[in-house]
N, C-alpha and C positions, 0 to 999 in steps of 0.2 A: 468494398474490402480494401484494407490498407495496402498501400503501394509496395511495402517491403516484402509481402508474401510473393515468393517466386523470384526475388532478386538474387544477385550473386551471393551476398552475405547469408541470405536465407538458405540457399542451397548448400553453402558451406556448413551451416549449423545442422541441417538435416543429415549431411554426410558424416559429420563428426559424431553425432549421437548414434547414427546407424552402425558405426564401426566400434563404438566404445564398449568395453566390457565392464567398466566401472564409472559411475556417474554420481556426482554430488550436485543436488539442486539446492540453491541457497536463496532464501528470501531476505528482505532487508531487516535491519535491527528492529526489534519489537514489531513483528509482522502484523499487518492487517489482513482481512479476508482475501483481498486480491493477491497479495504476496504469498500467503500460506496456501490458499486454495489452488493457485496456479502451480506452485511448487509440488504439492501433493498430487495434482492431476498429472503433471508431467512424469513424476516418479512412478506413479501407478501404471501409467501407460508403458514406460520403459521396462518396468519389471514384468508386466504382462507380455511384452514382446520378446522377453528372454534375456535381457541385460543381467549379467551375473551379480553385480553389486550396485545397488541403488540406495542412496541416502538423501534425506532432506535435513537441512539445518538452517540456523539463523543465530545471530548473536543477541543476547539479552543479559542484563546483570541485575539480579541473579537469573540464571537460565531457567526458564519454565515455558511450557506451551501456554499461551494466553488462555485463561479459563473460558472465555467466550468462544474459543475456536477448537476446543478439544473434541468436539463432536464431528469434526471434518473427517471423512473416511481416509484411513491411512495414518492419521495423526498418532495413534497409539503404537505403531510398529515401524514406521519409516523415519520418524524424527529422532535425531541424535544431537547431543550437545556439541559445540565446536571442538572440544578436546577429543571427541570420539570419532570425528570425521576421518575418512581415509586420508592418509598422508600425501599420496600422489595419485589422485584419480586420473583416469584417462581424459575425463572431461568434467569441468565444473561449470554449471550454468547459473548465473545470477539472474533471478527473475524479479521484476518490479523494483529494481535498485537503480535509483536516479544518479548516484555518484559513488565513487569507490569507498568513501567512508561509511556508506550505508551497509557495507558488508561487515563492519566491525573486525573482530579477530579473524574472520574467515577470508579476509583479503590476502592474508599470508598463504593460506592453502591454495587460493586461486593462482598465486604466482608459481606454485609447484605443479599445478595440473598440466596434463599433456596439452589440453586446449582449454582456454578460459573464454567462455561465451557470455555475452550480455543480451538479455531479451527483456525489453522494457517499452513503456509508452509515455514516459515523461519528456516533455519538450526540452527541459533543462539538461537532459543527460548529455555529458560531454563525449561519451564514447570512451571506454577504458578497457576493453577486452581484446583478445586475439580475433574474435568474431563479434561484431556489433550489429545487432538487429534492434533498432530503436524506431518505433512507429508512433509519432505523437498524435496521429489521427485516430488511433485505436482507443476506445473508451475504457478499456481495462486490459491488463496484461493477460487475463484469462482468455480474451478473444484470440490473442496471438498463440497461446498455448493450444487452444482448440484446433486451430488450423495446422499447427506444427505436428500435433498428434495425428491428424488426418494424413499429412504428407509422410509421416513415419509408418503409416499403415497400422496404427494401434487401434484396436476396437474400442468404441466408446461405451464402456460399461456404466451401469448406474452409479457406481462409486466415483468414477472419473467425472461423469456428467454432474454429479452433485457438487464436487469441488469447483468445477468450472462455473456452474450456475451461481454458486455462492460468491465466487470471485467477481463475476460480471455484475450480478445484482447489487453487490455492495458498492463497487466503485462507480456505478452509475446512479447511486442513490435510489435504488429500486427503479431504474430506468427513467429517472426524472431529469438527469443532467443533460446539458446541451449536446455533449459528445455522443449521446445515444442516437443511433440511426435505425433506419428500417432493417439494415443488415444485422444490427445488434438484436433486434426483436426476432429476426429470422433465426439467428443462432440460438436464442433462448427457446424458440419453438422446437428446434432440433434436439436440444438438451431435454426438453420436456418429454419428447417422444422416446428418449433413451431410458425412461423409467424412473425419473427423479420424483421426489415428493416436494413439489415447489412450495406448498403451504408450510410444510415443516421447516424448510430452509428459511423461508421468510420469517417464521416465528423465532428461529434461532438468531437470525441477524438483526431483527428489528423489534422483537417483542419478548426479550428474555433478560432485560436489565435487572440486576439484583437491587433490592430495596436500598442498600447502602449507597450504590451509585446514584440512584434516583434522589436520595436525600442530599448527596453531594451536589448534584445538578441544581437542586432547589436553592441551596446555600449560595452557589456560584451566581445564579440568576439574581438573587436579592442584592448582591454586592456588585453586579456587573456595571462597568463604566460605559455609559451611553453618551456619545458625542453627536448630537443631532445635526449640527451644522458642519461637521467634518466632511472631507472628501467632496467639497463643492456642494454641500447640502445632501449628499447621498446617504450620509450617516455611517457611523462606526460604533460597533459594540465590542467591548473587550471583557472577557471573563478570565478570572485568575483562580488557579487551584494550586495551593502550596502543598508541600509534603506534609506539613502539620495538619492541613485540612483532610488529606487522605488518611493520615494515621489515626485521626480521631474516629473515622468511620470504618477503618480496616479495608480501604480501597487500594488496589495495586496501581502502579503507574500505567500499565497497559490498558486498564479499564477506563482511564480518564479520557482517552482520545475521543470516545463517542460523544462527549459533551460539546464538542465544536458543532455537532449537528443541531443540538438544542439552540445554540446561539444563532446559527445560520437560519433557523426557522422563524426568527423574529422579523416581521415585515417592515419594521420601522428603520432598519439599518441595512444598507446594501452589503456592507462588509462586516464579517464577524471574525473575531480572533480569540483563540484560547491560549493562555499562557499556563503551562503546567510544569511544576518543579519535580525533578526526578529525585531519587533517593540520595544522590550525592550533592544535591544543592544546585545542580545545573537547571537551565530552563529550556524547554522546547516550545516553539511557537507554531501553532496550526491555524491557518487562515482560510476563510471561504468568502467568495464574492459572488454577487448576482450579476456582475458584469461591469461595474464602474471602474474597477481597478485591475491591472495586470499583475496578479499576485505572483505568478511564476517569475517575472522579471524582478519584482521587489525582493522575493525570497533569494533569488540568485545574487542580488547585490549584497545580501547579508550572509552569503556562504551556503545557502540552501538551494532549494529548487522545487519543481512541481509543475503544475498546470496553470493556465491563465486564471481559472476560478477556484483553484485549490492548491495550496502550497504550504511549505513549512521550512523551518530552520532552527538551529540551536543558537541561543543568545546568552551573552554574558551580562553580568550586572544584576541588579534587583528588579523586581516587577515594575516598580515605579519608573525606572530608567527605560526599561523595554517598552512600556506603555507610551512614554513620551516620544520615543523614537518612532513608534507606529503612527502616532497621531500626526507627526510632522513628516515622516518619511514617505508614507503612503501617498501623500498629495502629489509627489513627483512621479507617480506611476499610474495616473489616471488613464483609463483605456482610450479616451478621446483625445489625448495629447498628441 
């Protein structure tokens, strides 16, 4: 178990949530299953424990719960848009947010909260709350939320367990990634015993892709830039999805993130990178490595962050310029240097 559990900051977080009558749980901009599943699990637990006002929120433009995550328990009644969030909650908890800008408009609300807490597992997190619990050895923020709920004395209902299992299963790549430990599998077993339908969760996470997204993935793969000799021969694969590509097929920006998994599944390249253009013409870079590159350090050098083998950042310029920067810049962050 991660060393932060039971630490001074951990105890401060437990105490702050225990005495709060109003709590807002915030995930990062355009949340993934770990961010939203963790937020909903914590909110459901606090509501069940008697907290008077509990909300979940995140920033997105335009605001909408990602279509692929609307099945998560609590999504239909706990999530509110940033403009509907309590103006001055007793406590605001940012979950799975690696940097202040990942809160978007909700960073302003965090500044007005009685207590602003950060609960995260990204190595690049600089620490930016009144209470900072950052455990880079945790494979998912959902692992931290599970233990936090235990220490708060919140019963682990099937709905809470479903959110936690979705969070952990997703961020570990269905328990494939190196950060997955025996303890991770042990927690998954605990959640299984809590009454979840693990098969249904797996289907929602890994086997529910709309045909339009699948077609977009196919188009991206056909045009992907493969640099066989890059990264000292480890290989680099770059996929690009413009907003025009998305518009042609009616695919939203939040649905594109899953395509980095397709790129990462190609065995000929150690490192896979997805460039995706948002609706305003900006670019987000998502990268995955099998171990040759320290992506967290590289992303941090570009104003982003993440983990050693999974990271991202926002990039300026056009796709050609960003691709060139990747091709040359990643060489300076080889894991064996």
